[in-house]
C-alpha positions, 0 to 999 in steps of 0.5 A: 622354684621350678614349676612343671606343667602336666597335660596328661589327665590320666596321670592327674587322676592316678595321683589324686587317687594315691593321695586320697588313699594315703590320707585314708579319706581325711582332709588335712591342712598342709603342715607349717614349715616350723612343725616338729616331727619325731623319728621312730628309731630302735631303742636298745637298753644294755647293762654291761654286755647284756641287752635287756630291752629293745623297742623298735618304735621308740620316738626321738626328736632329732633337731640336726645338731642335738637330740631330745628324748621323751621324758615320761617314756624313759622314766620307768626304765631309768627308775625315775619319779616324775611330777609336773608342777603346773603353777611353776610350769616345770617337771621335777625328776628324782632318781631312785638310785642316786636320790639326785633331783633335777628340774625341767623348766619349760618356760625358761627352756633350761634345766636345773641340776643340783641348783645349777642351770645348764644345757640352755642350748638344748631346750626342752620341747612339749610334743605329742603328749610328752616332754622331750629333754636333752640327752646330756640332761638324762646322762647327768641325772641317771649316770647312764650313757646314751649313744645316738647312732644316726647311721643306723637310727639307733639309740643305746642306753648303757650302764655298767650295772649287770643285774638290771631288770628288763623293764617295759612301760607296763613294768618288769618283763616276765622271764617267760614272756620275753626270755632272759637277757641276751648277751650282746652279739657282735654285729656282722659286717654288712653292705657299705650302704643301708637305709635306716628309716623312711618317713613320709607325709601326705596332705590334700587341702581344699580351699574355697575363697569366694563363690566360684573360686576354689583351690585343690592342692596336694603335698607329699613329703619324703625323708630318707635316713641311712648310712654309707660306710662311716657316713650318715646320709639324709635326704628330704624333698617336698612335692606340691601339686595344684590339681586345677592349674596342673602345676607340679613344684618339687623342692629339695629340703634336705641333702646331707652327709655327716661323719661323726666320730671321736668328737670330730664332726664333718658335714657335707650339705645342709648344716647350721653354723654359728660364728658369733662375732662375725656372721652370726647363726646361718644355715649353709649348704656346703662343707662344715668342720667342727672339733670338738663336736659340741661348741655351744656359744649361747651358754649359761655355764662354762665347763672345766676339768678338775684333777689332783693327786690321791691314793688308790682306794680314796673316795673324792667328793666334789662340792660345787657352790656348797652342793655335792656334785659328784663322788669318785673312787680313786683307782690305782693310778693315784689321780682323781679327775672330774670332767666337764664340771659346770661353772655358772657364768658371771659369778665366783664359783666355790669349789671344794674337794674332800678326800676321804682316806681309807684310814678315816682321815679327811683332806679338804681343799677349797678354791674359787673360780670366776667363769666366762664363756671366753675361757676354754679348758686348758690345752684344749683346741676348739675349731669351727670352719665352714664354707658354702651358700648361706642364708638366715634361718627359715628363709627360702632363698640363699643370700650369698657365699661365705667362708668362715673359721673360729679357733680357740686354744686354752693356754692354761685354765686362766688364759685363752687365745682365739680368732674368728674370721669370715668373708661373705659375698652376696649373690642377691645384691651384687652391688653390696660386694664382699665383706670381711669380719675378724675378731682376734683376742685374748681372755685371761683371769687376773684373780678369782674375781677379775677376768679381762678380755682384749680384742682386735677387731677388723671389718668392712667392705673389702672394696672400700676401706676396711676399719679396725680397732681395739676393744677391752672389757673387764668382768668382775 
């Protein structure tokens, strides 16, 4: 950190006045680095092509990789009934339309939907008098589509239901107060660069340690979010000033440009990358690439797609572990398709497909699948690549330079091949040298009960002898 000394006392006086005005006469402790802060964004609720409701002061918790939304604030707009069970420390949600129930388990940091645990990589957070939950959880319970546009700082809640009423936190909106729902207007082309939001925080802290020994510090935090073409850009800085020592300490806390489209994610600047078998989870300042855009490694569930032939007009029901998971009406293409079906890990999942024909006939098929995080979807390619400066989470200084890649490909629903490799060089301890780690392997399902994995491992200091070996495991 660089410290800058100022000798102009007039500058100090003006800075003190601005800080005191900004905090409106209050004196507060400087916030800790792990403090979570919500973003004020535009919420747009759409039914079909009509915009029913907009809230320009909606709060969203952006955790740089996934977003959480306030449960109770959205409940009235989605037709949910929410209750809190204090003894079990969980929220219970019931959807009025689908009668589907779900739970938010606070202590466990996970969600339960129709008996299945899911989305452990996006745990709920209690903040500002509300429970912030995963966008994917809201989509699964409501059947609505939630779209977060970081470039414009806008969250869109969309449904195909054209007759939905506009709803506010105080109930249905009278037509005379807000007017009828307006058809969606195509946005006009504007400048290539725009600023979506500005956030700032000012604090002044006065400390008395011993008689005659006092400290007076000021902190100013800035966060800017906007867009440049197809890229979402963000920058953040913290300015700290010691009024007695006349020292000024700036710190660049965030610098990032993000391209996110068609399940492809490119980040230039600050990001988090997880290479589970080699470097683990790191913060980097460099370039990272990911496709598909979501590849959680710490999973309670694995996902698969289920499809098969059917006739137009048939109704297909999917039962997962003896619970109705989804229904689907078959269209003219004569194929049913259920995507991202969650399977519980380390157990045999019972899958039952029931096809109800238009003439009243009923066709039922049953299969069993053992799920593993090592098995990806058939013919799906997962890629993660990153390079740049790296450090452990929440450390102040960068530890070194890294290059890493992970690639997994599902040959079919029963076989997946993959490789993960990383090289890092320490800039803090040059004697440590460079290290390499590689894990190349294959995972395959032998039958409904057995999954086998075989891995070739290589690792060690590049300047010395690099060791290698083979590891195999069986999951029953």
